[in-house]
Structures are given as C-alpha cells and as structure tokens.
C-alpha positions in Angstrom: -21.5 12.3 -23.2 -18.4 10.2 -22.2 -16.1 11.9 -19.8 -12.4 12.2 -20.4 -10.4 9.6 -18.4 -7.9 11.0 -15.9 -4.9 9.1 -14.6 -3.4 10.8 -11.5 0.3 9.9 -10.9 1.4 10.7 -7.3 4.6 10.3 -5.4 7.6 12.3 -4.2 10.0 14.1 -6.4 12.4 11.8 -8.3 10.2 8.7 -7.6 9.9 8.0 -11.3 6.5 9.5 -12.2 7.6 11.1 -15.5 9.5 8.0 -16.6 6.5 5.9 -15.9 4.2 8.1 -17.8 6.5 8.2 -20.8 7.1 4.5 -20.8 3.4 3.9 -20.6 2.8 6.0 -23.7 5.9 5.4 -25.8 6.8 1.8 -24.9 3.5 0.2 -24.0 1.3 1.8 -26.6 -1.1 3.3 -24.2 -1.6 6.3 -26.3 -2.6 4.4 -29.4 -5.8 5.9 -30.9 -5.9 8.4 -28.1 -5.5 12.2 -27.8 -3.4 12.5 -24.6 -2.9 15.6 -22.5 0.0 15.4 -19.9 -0.1 17.9 -17.1 3.3 18.1 -15.3 3.1 19.8 -11.9 6.8 19.5 -11.0 10.1 19.2 -12.9 11.3 15.6 -12.4 14.8 14.1 -12.9 13.8 12.9 -16.3 12.6 15.5 -18.9 9.7 14.7 -21.1 10.5 13.7 -24.6 8.3 16.3 -26.2 9.0 15.3 -29.9 8.5 11.6 -29.1 5.3 12.3 -27.3 4.0 14.5 -30.1 4.4 11.6 -32.4 2.0 9.7 -30.1 -0.5 12.5 -30.3 0.3 13.6 -26.7 0.7 17.2 -25.6 2.4 18.5 -22.4 1.4 21.4 -20.3 3.4 22.5 -17.2 1.7 23.9 -14.1 4.2 24.6 -11.4 2.2 26.7 -8.9 -0.5 25.0 -6.8 -2.8 27.9 -7.1 -2.7 27.7 -10.9 -4.1 24.1 -10.8 -7.7 25.1 -10.6 -11.0 24.5 -12.2 -10.7 27.4 -14.6 -7.3 26.3 -15.8 -8.4 22.7 -16.4 -11.5 23.9 -18.3 -9.3 26.0 -20.5 -6.9 23.1 -21.2 -9.9 20.8 -22.0 -11.3 23.3 -24.5 -7.8 23.8 -26.0 -6.8 20.1 -26.5 -10.1 18.2 -26.3 -8.2 15.2 -24.9 -9.6 11.6 -24.7 -7.3 10.9 -21.8 -5.3 13.0 -19.3 -2.2 12.0 -17.4 -1.3 14.3 -14.5 2.2 14.2 -12.9 1.1 15.5 -9.5 3.4 17.5 -7.3 4.5 15.2 -4.4 3.9 18.0 -1.8 0.3 18.7 -2.8 -2.8 17.0 -1.5 -4.1 14.8 -4.3 -7.5 14.3 -2.5 -8.1 18.0 -3.1 -7.7 17.5 -6.9 -10.2 14.6 -6.9 -12.8 16.2 -4.6 -12.6 19.9 -5.6 -10.5 20.7 -8.7 -11.3 18.1 -11.3 -13.7 19.5 -13.9 -17.1 18.0 -14.7 -15.9 16.9 -18.1 -13.2 14.7 -16.6 -13.3 11.6 -14.4 -10.4 10.2 -12.3 -10.4 6.5 -13.2 -7.1 5.5 -11.6 -4.6 6.9 -9.1 -1.1 5.5 -9.5 1.7 6.1 -7.0 5.4 5.6 -7.7 7.8 5.0 -4.9 11.6 4.6 -5.1 12.8 1.7 -3.0 16.0 3.6 -2.4 14.3 6.4 -0.6 11.3 4.6 0.9 12.5 4.6 4.5 13.5 8.2 4.4 10.1 9.5 3.3 8.1 7.0 5.3 9.8 7.8 8.6 10.2 11.5 8.1 7.3 12.6 6.0 4.6 10.1 6.8 1.8 12.6 6.7 2.5 13.4 3.1 3.2 9.8 2.4 -0.3 9.0 3.6 -1.8 11.3 1.0 0.0 9.4 -1.8 -1.0 6.0 -0.7 -4.5 6.1 0.8 -6.4 6.8 -2.4 -4.1 4.9 -4.7 -5.2 2.0 -6.9 -1.7 0.9 -8.0 1.6 1.4 -6.2 4.8 0.9 -8.2 7.9 0.3 -6.1 10.7 0.9 -8.4 14.6 0.7 -8.3 14.5 -2.5 -6.3 17.7 -4.6 -5.9 18.8 -7.6 -4.1 18.9 -5.7 -0.8 15.3 -4.3 -1.0 13.1 -5.5 1.9 9.9 -6.0 -0.1 7.7 -7.4 2.6 8.4 -4.6 5.1 7.6 -2.1 2.3 4.5 -4.0 1.4 3.4 -4.1 5.0 3.8 -0.4 5.4 1.8 0.3 2.3 -0.9 -2.2 3.1 -1.4 -0.7 6.5 -2.4 2.5 4.8 -4.3 1.1 1.9 -5.2 -2.7 2.1 -6.9 -2.7 -1.3 -4.2 -1.3 -3.5 -2.2 -3.4 -5.9 1.6 -3.3 -5.5 4.1 -3.9 -8.2 7.9 -4.1 -7.8 10.3 -3.1 -10.5 14.0 -3.5 -10.6 16.5 -0.9 -11.8 16.0 -2.1 -15.4 12.3 -1.5 -15.0 11.5 -5.2 -15.1 8.7 -6.4 -12.9 9.9 -8.6 -10.0 7.7 -11.1 -8.2 7.4 -11.1 -4.4 8.7 -14.5 -3.1 8.7 -16.3 0.2 12.5 -15.7 0.2 11.7 -12.1 1.0 10.1 -13.1 4.4 12.1 -12.7 7.6 11.3 -16.3 8.6 11.5 -19.7 6.8 8.1 -20.9 5.5 9.5 -24.4 5.0 9.7 -24.8 8.8 6.7 -26.4 10.5 7.4 -24.3 13.6 7.7 -20.5 13.2 8.6 -18.2 16.0 7.5 -14.7 15.1 10.0 -12.1 16.3 8.4 -9.0 17.8 9.7 -6.8 15.0 8.2 -9.1 12.4 4.7 -9.2 13.8 3.2 -6.9 11.1 4.8 -8.7 8.2 3.5 -12.0 9.6 0.0 -10.8 10.1 -0.2 -9.3 6.6 1.2 -12.4 5.0 -1.0 -14.9 6.9 -4.1 -13.0 6.1 -3.3 -12.8 2.4 -2.0 -16.4 2.2 -3.7 -18.4 5.0 -3.4 -21.7 3.1 0.4 -21.6 3.4 0.2 -21.6 7.2 -2.3 -24.4 7.7 -1.1 -26.9 10.3 2.0 -24.9 11.1 2.9 -24.2 14.7 3.3 -20.6 15.6 4.8 -18.8 18.6 3.8 -15.1 18.8 3.5 -12.3 21.2 0.6 -9.8 21.4 -2.0 -8.1 23.5 -5.5 -9.4 24.3 -7.9 -7.2 22.4 -11.0 -9.0 23.6 -13.2 -12.0 23.2 -14.4 -13.2 19.8 -18.2 -12.9 19.9 -18.8 -15.7 17.3 -16.3 -18.4 18.2 -16.6 -20.4 21.4 -13.5 -19.9 23.6 -12.2 -17.4 21.0 -10.2 -14.3 21.6 -8.3 -11.8 19.5 -4.5 -11.4 20.0 -3.3 -8.2 18.4 -1.2 -5.1 18.2 -1.9 -1.7 16.8 -0.2 -0.4 13.6 0.3 3.4 13.6 -0.9 4.6 10.2 0.0 8.2 10.4 0.0 9.4 14.0 -0.9 8.0 17.4 -4.5 9.0 16.9 -4.8 7.0 13.6 -4.4 3.3 14.4 -5.2 0.1 12.7 -5.5 -3.2 14.5 -3.6 -6.2 13.2 -5.0 -9.2 15.0 -5.1 -13.0 15.0 -8.1 -15.0 16.2 -7.2 -17.6 18.8 -9.0 -20.4 20.5 -8.2 -21.4 24.1 -10.0 -23.0 27.0 -8.6 -20.1 29.1 -10.2 -17.4 26.9 -12.8 -16.4 29.5 -10.0 -15.8 32.1 -8.0 -13.5 30.0 -7.9 -9.8 30.8 -8.2 -7.1 28.1 -4.9 -5.5 27.2 -2.8 -8.1 29.0 0.2 -9.3 27.1 0.7 -12.9 26.2 3.1 -15.2 24.4 1.0 -18.0 22.7 2.0 -21.3 21.0 -0.5 -23.1 18.8 -1.4 -24.6 15.5 -3.1 -22.8 12.6 -6.3 -24.1 11.1 -8.5 -22.6 8.4 -12.2 -21.8 8.9 -14.5 -20.3 6.4 -15.8 -16.8 7.2 -19.2 -16.1 5.6 -18.8 -12.3 6.0 -15.8 -12.2 3.7 -16.5 -15.4 1.9 -13.0 -16.7 2.4 -10.9 -18.8 4.7 -9.4 -17.2 7.7 -6.5 -18.5 9.9 -7.4 -19.6 13.5 -4.7 -20.2 16.1 -5.6 -23.1 18.3 -3.6 -22.4 21.5 -1.6 -25.2 23.1 0.2 -23.0 25.6 0.0 -19.4 26.7 1.8 -17.4 29.3 1.9 -13.8 30.5 4.5 -11.5 29.0 6.1 -8.2 29.6 4.6 -5.4 27.5 6.8 -4.2 24.6 8.6 -0.9 25.2 7.1 0.2 21.8 3.9 -1.7 21.3 3.1 -0.2 17.9 3.7 -2.4 14.8 6.4 -1.4 12.3 7.3 -3.1 9.1 11.0 -2.4 9.0 
C-alpha cells in the first residue's frame, strides 16, 4: 500500500508559508490529479482561498493548538478525506522534528520539508530566536528566501543557512515571487581580482563560496586570518587554518577550515592565530570524489586573536 505523501512547510509567522502553498497548488498545477489535504496550524497574513482550492480538489483543516495535532487527529483526518497528498502549514513556534518522529501517522510519509524565510526579517529572527530558527532549517530539504530586493545580502543569508544545514537547497524570490539567481556581485569582494584579501567579517562567506566553487579560485592569491586547527594527516607539510561557526550556542560549533601547505607546518602551534598569504590550487579528494582548494602558503605571520573568534555571516 502506497503511503500518502506529506509536505511539511516550516517557518516563522508571516514568512509566506500559506502563499507558497496556494501558489504551488493554484498556479503551478501541483494539485492536478491529486486529492490534497491542507492542515493549517497558524493563521498567516494571507488567508487561504477556500473556493479556489476546492476547485483543485483541495480541502483545508485548521489546527491551532499544539496538543490537538496528534496521532489520533491525523488518523481521523486521513479517514475523513483519504488524501493522496498532505500539505502542512506548521506553526513556526513548534518543533517540527516532533511531528516527523512522533506524530506523523503510519499511513503518511514526510517526503519533503520546505522552509520559508522572509529576507526582510531574517536578521531579526536569526539573531534573537536562533534556537527556534535551527528547528526550521536543520531538517529542511528546500529553503525559500522570499521578499528579496536590491539590498538583500544573499551570501550572508546563505552562509548562515548552510552552517545549519549544508545539504539543503536554497532558492531566492523577489517581491514579485520571481526566482533570482545568486551572482558573484553579491559577494563582499571582487572575484575579478587575482589578489583577494578576506576581511575577518567575511571569513564565513569566503569559506562557503570557495568550498562550493573551488574552480573559481584556482591560481588566485588569498590573504586570510585564522587559527591553527592542527596538522593535516594526509598532506605533507599540510595544516588546517580555521575558525568555528556558532550554529546555535557555544556548545554547538561547526569548523570552517582551509587546508594549507607550508614548509613551516611542523613548527606551528595548535590554536595560534596566523595571517597567511598564498595561492590556491585544486587537488582531487577521493573521499568526496571532488576537487578541494589547497592554499600554498608563501608567507605567514603570527596575529592577534580576534575579540570574537566565532564566524558570522552578516
């Protein structure tokens, strides 16, 4: 017996979840030949077009209290509607992992988690409600950053999201709900330059971009500041220069590092801070079956530790 597909839409209130669900069904034809059940767990800024959805064979049920979203309720709705697909507009203050792990009934299967984020309120929620933000992002397959304009800092937003969930896909939409591409013009430095000095505040953005696009940086000279993480066990004279990105709290860290090669590697002390200059080459890594960037150090010098050593993407 085939299970009913469940699409879980997460995100804070007024991030565009209900609009995205309706556009998917009414404008993109996602409800064609389907019997869709929409479960709305909060009242968004855009009301559901009930008559329009009914024409697409979609029904809407509202569950406002968290305790009412339980196995028994979902089983009742399944028996009532016999849906072929379910779209859940999840309350932004609830833990979506609980739904996936405990609440979802046996007849249903969560096939995709989608998270909507308003670019206008990203900094507010990321800086002040990061714990809840983590719930939205960590399990998400697709993150939609909407309401972008010419002032939206896309790479910092991307870096913050990728530090929580490196595998998710990120899509940017402008205020007309048109998809916008991420371009090199959004970077805080000029990729046309052969010499790039990475500012301390741009460390995270640089690391994310070079790991995803190593070929762009081949043969470029880089100047960057970081901390000695340790020796590289596989590369002769190799060491890792890095900084920690705080994912949620100081106990939950992720290393953002760059492999370097220097004849002075054996003399370096773990946790000492350096400024290094060198040239990027690409080397094939069998473990990930892809090219990785290697910084061949021409010059290095000791440096004063940063007052705040944690990586940010703002």
